[in-house]
N, C-alpha and C positions, 0 to 999 in steps of 0.2 A: 479810104480804101477804095480800090477799084474792083469791079466785078469782070473777071474774065470769063472766057466761054466754058473753061472747065467747072468754075463755080456755078454759072448758070446752068450747065447741063446737069450737073449734081443736083442742084435744087428742083429741076424739073423731074428728075428720076424720083426723088424722094416725094414730090408732090404727086406724080402719077401713083406711086405705091400708096400713099395714103388713102388716095381717092379709091383705088382697088381694094384695099384692105376695109375702108368705110363700108363699101358696097357689100362685101362678103359678110361683115358683122350685120348688115341691115337684112341677112337672109337672102342674099341674090338681088335685092331691089338695086335696079341700076339707074343712074342719073341720066338724064336726056343729055345728049352729046354737047349742046350748047352749055347746059348747066355745068357739065363736067370740065369743059374748058375754062368756065368762070372761076370754079373753085380751084382748079390748077393753078390758074393766074395768080389767085389771092394766096395760095399757099406759096408759091414761088416769091412773091414779095415779101412775105413773112418770114421765109427761110433767108434770102438775099440780106436782110436787114442785120442778120446775126452771123453770116457765113464771112470768111471761112471758120470753121470750128470743128474740133474733133470731140466735143461733148455730145454724148447722145441725149442726155437730159436738156440741154440747151436747144438741140435741134427738135425734140419732142415737143418742147414749150413753144417754139415757134409755130409748129404745125397745128397744136391745139389752139393758138390765138387766132391762125388763120380759119381753122373749122368753126370757132366760136362766130367769127366776123360773118359768115356766109351760112354755114348750116344752123347756127343758135338763131341768127337773125330770121330764118325762114320757119322757126318755131320747131324745128326737129331735135329729137334727143340724140345727141351726138356721143358715139364711142370716143374714147381718148387714145391718144398715141402715147403708149408708155414708153417705147424706146425707138431709136433710129440708129442704125449700124451706119456710122460715118464712112466705112470703107465701101459699102455696097449699096447703101440707101435703102436696104430693108426695113421694114416697119413693124412693130409689134404693137397690137391695139389691145385695149382692155374695156370692156363695158362700163358704163357710168352708172 
């Protein structure tokens, strides 16, 4: 499978939405811009491994694996991605 620009753009939109939702769940605590870029990069890689897909559960699972890789490794408790809308990339989080 090749990753075209549309898939890469969709993965980046989802990844940025996950980071934004994560920050909101942490009561407004924002990541440093460098950390934000690193987290988005890890999430994009996780998403590209399973894309293209229209399954919200598969997209959410990839996001959660990416969060585990970076946020969990830093010792932070991470809210989980419950759902990802494959049409617009919007994300629903749930507290762990």
